[in-house]
C-alpha positions, -999 to 999 in steps of 0.1 A, spaced: 447 518 -136 414 512 -153 401 543 -136 430 563 -148 425 552 -184 387 559 -182 395 593 -168 420 601 -195 394 589 -221 366 610 -207 386 642 -201 412 641 -229 401 618 -257 363 618 -259 362 656 -267 385 651 -297 369 649 -332 362 615 -347 390 621 -372 415 628 -344 404 598 -324 409 576 -355 443 591 -360 451 583 -323 439 547 -328 462 543 -358 491 557 -338 484 534 -309 481 504 -332 514 513 -349 531 518 -315 519 484 -302 529 466 -334 564 481 -332 566 471 -295 558 435 -303 584 432 -331 618 419 -320 651 412 -336 652 377 -350 683 355 -351 691 330 -378 700 306 -350 662 303 -343 661 281 -375 687 257 -361 674 221 -365 643 232 -384 632 205 -408 659 180 -396 633 152 -397 632 155 -435 668 143 -437 665 115 -412 679 82 -425 694 98 -456 732 95 -461 746 129 -471 772 115 -494 748 92 -512 724 121 -517 752 143 -532 763 114 -554 727 109 -567 725 147 -575 757 146 -594 745 116 -614 714 135 -623 735 163 -636 755 140 -657 724 128 -675 708 161 -682 704 172 -718 
């Protein structure tokens, strides 16, 4: 394959103006970036940060928040 790429470069790309080659580079970079993007799922976040809540009782936490609200000015 490297030979094919080199041949394409020598025959088709090298004769292009510097401006056209730069445009081609930009087009290739954009195409590669788009190919590497993929749809993300919110489920990928499942369990993220769970260690923060280890050992904390949910009801006690909610109760403490409500108590803070009661004492706000």
